[in-house]
Phi, psi and omega in degrees: 000134179290152173297157179289331183258128175261148178224124188229134183276143175220171175225143174282087183295140189302325181273009170253014182246155183268191184299336181271004181072016176256152182300135172299142178301323179298318179290326173297317177302318177298322179296320178296315182292324175296318178298319177299319180294315179300314183298313183289323178296317181297339188245011170088015176222033181258188184300323182299326178278320188283318188302318176298341178268007183062041177233157175203161172273141171232142182277129181257320179218147176213131173231135176229127178232123188241136169278328182199146177263143174303144177265167181309132179077354176297137173262131183222167180238146171248118172266142178214147181205157179269120181277326180199155176226118180251193185297312185241350184227152173230141177261126181235133181248164181221148167232131178254120187224162172295155185297328179273002175067022180273347179213154176248121177284321183174188183223164175218155173230149179209156175233131183235150171236157175252135180231158172278123185289343178276315183265343184063022179262152180294152181237143178291124185298320187284354177273354186262127177050048177056035178065033186303331184302329184292339178294341186247010177290130178234103181270356186267327184293128185283147169229095195283357178281160182299149176303161177299127183257154176286132180276111184264134176218155174243194185273008184266009181289154184252134174289120183248339181196147170235129182232158169266155175247150188226187182312311187280004171272346191261134182260186185290346174275355176089006177236176182299130183301138183304319183286332179299324176301316180299314182298317180295323178293316180298333178288354178287346177250155185277166174301319180299324177301315185288345176298331183241357185222072174295152181290131176264312182210145175226133176240130181234130172248118179268119190259315182211166182274145167236158186229163179306133183098342176292148172263138182241134177251138184244120179248133186232145172209153177284138182268158181301333182276005180096346176277199180228147174245141181229131174254129179253122183244138173271126180275119184290140178283103184219080187070227181285133181273136175205170181296342181268359180292172176298134185230149179235131180289130178247335179199157177224136189228139171239133181234132171249136179249151166280158178094185182285135178257000000 
C-alpha cells in the first residue's frame, strides 16, 4: 500500500524563472498540479483510471502561500496529501520544501471536484473505485497556512484588460488551464512592480469554465487587507464583442504582495 503522503522532486529550471532568478508562480502552480496528478494516479483515483470512464478531476479552489520562491537551478520537492474527501469535493494540501528537507518554501491548499466529461456534471467521489480515495485521507499532517478564503469583491472594480485566449491556454480537459488564469492575472502588474512586491499569497476560486477562443475581461480592485482582488469574466459571443457585452464570471483571484502596498 502506498503512503498517504506523496513527495515528488522538481527543479526550478532557469527558463521557468523571472528576472529575479526566482521561479514563476505559474510554473510552481504547475508543479503542484503535477504532484497532485502523480499522487492520485499512484493510488488508483487519478486521470489514468478516470479518463477511460469519461471522468476527470477539476480544480475548484487553489491557495498558494510562499515564504520564499525557489531560485534558478534549485531542486525542490512537492509533498501532497488528501486532507478530506466528501461527497462531491476533496481537499488536497501541498508543502513545497528543499530537496534535502532543510527548509520549507511554502504551502498550498486546493479543493477538487470530479465531473463526467460528457455531461460536465459532478460525480460522487466515493462511488469511484470503491471509494479508494478515503484510504489515503490524512487529517494529521499540518498545513499551517490559513484556509482558502472567499474572494470578496464589490461593483467598484476597474476593467484593466481584455484578452483573447488561444491554443496554449487550453489544457487536456479542453478548457482554459487553471494556471493560465494565474499567469494572466499576474500580468496585470508591471515588471517594475514586482521588483519591490513579490507575491506572498494567491487565492483562486474557479467559478465556471472558459474555452479556447473565449475573450476574458479582468476587473481589479484593492482589497481591505491591502492586497488586490481580480474578477475574470468571459465575454459572451453575442454579435460584436466588447467589454460591455454580456459577461459570465469564470474565476476570482486574491493576491497579497510582500513589500509596501
